[in-house]
Every structure is written in C-alpha cells, then in structure tokens.
N, C-alpha and C positions, 0 to 999 in steps of 0.2 A: 698492169692496168689498174687505174683507179676509177671508181664510179662516184659521181656526185650529182646533185640535183639543183636546178635553178628555178626559182619562182618567176614566171613570165606572165605579164599582163598583155592582152591583145590577141591571144589565140582564140579564134571564134568558131572554127570549123575544121573539118578534115582536110580541106585544101591548105589551110595554114599549117597543119601538122605535117603534111607532105612537103611543103616548102621548107620548113625548118629541118626536117629529117634529111631531105635531099641535099640541102646546102651544107649541113654539118658533116654528113657522110662523105662529101666530096673533099673534105679537109684531111690532110695528113695527120695521123695521130689519133683520130677518132674511130673507135671500133664499133660502137653501137649507140643508137639514140632512141629514146622512148618518150612519149608524151602521155601524161595521165588522162584518164577518162573525162575528167572535168576541165581539161585543157589548161590547167594552172601550173603544172610542173613539167619541166623538161629534164630527163635523166640522161646522162652521157657517160659512156665508158671511154676513157682516154689514156694515152701514153703521155705522162707529164713531162717527159724528155722532149716531146715534139710540139705540144700545145698546152696552154694553161687555161684554167677556168675563166680568167679575166678575158682572154682572147675569145673564148667561146661566147661569152656574154656580149662582147662587142660585135661579133659576127652576127648573132641573132638580132641585135638592135639595128644593124645596118642592112638587113634583108630588104631588097628593093620593093617598093610599092606596099610595104607593110609597116605597121606601127607597133611593133613588139617592144616591150620595155621590161628590163630585168628589175625585179622588185625586192631582191634580197642580196 
C-alpha cells in the first residue's frame, strides 16, 4: 500500500468530508481516506496495482453536486 496526499479546494464542511470519504472508500484499491482538519488535504492509502493517484483526483473532481478541485 502506498499513501499520498492531494491538495483539494472546495471542501467546506464535514458533509463534504463524508462525501469524499464514502465515495473513495467505495472504490477498489483504496484502503483508507483522511481529510485534514483545515479541509485542504485528502490523504489516501491505495494499492497502486488497482487504482492510481490520477484516477483518485478525477473521482474527487467528479463527485456529483460538489465543486472540488485538485490543486497539486
């Protein structure tokens, strides 16, 4: 498992955190998801043989009814 962090703009509250966490944990290859206290960073533990960081960024940006943007 590899752990990496993405800077994400648009996370405003705990409902946003739950939406991101639930969406990502539903994907094969993602073991754990965390969001920083200031809502700026999403940390993900993943199996690189099943999913890539690029795919995860795309999933976050496509979450329905939200306007999250990867900034790194």
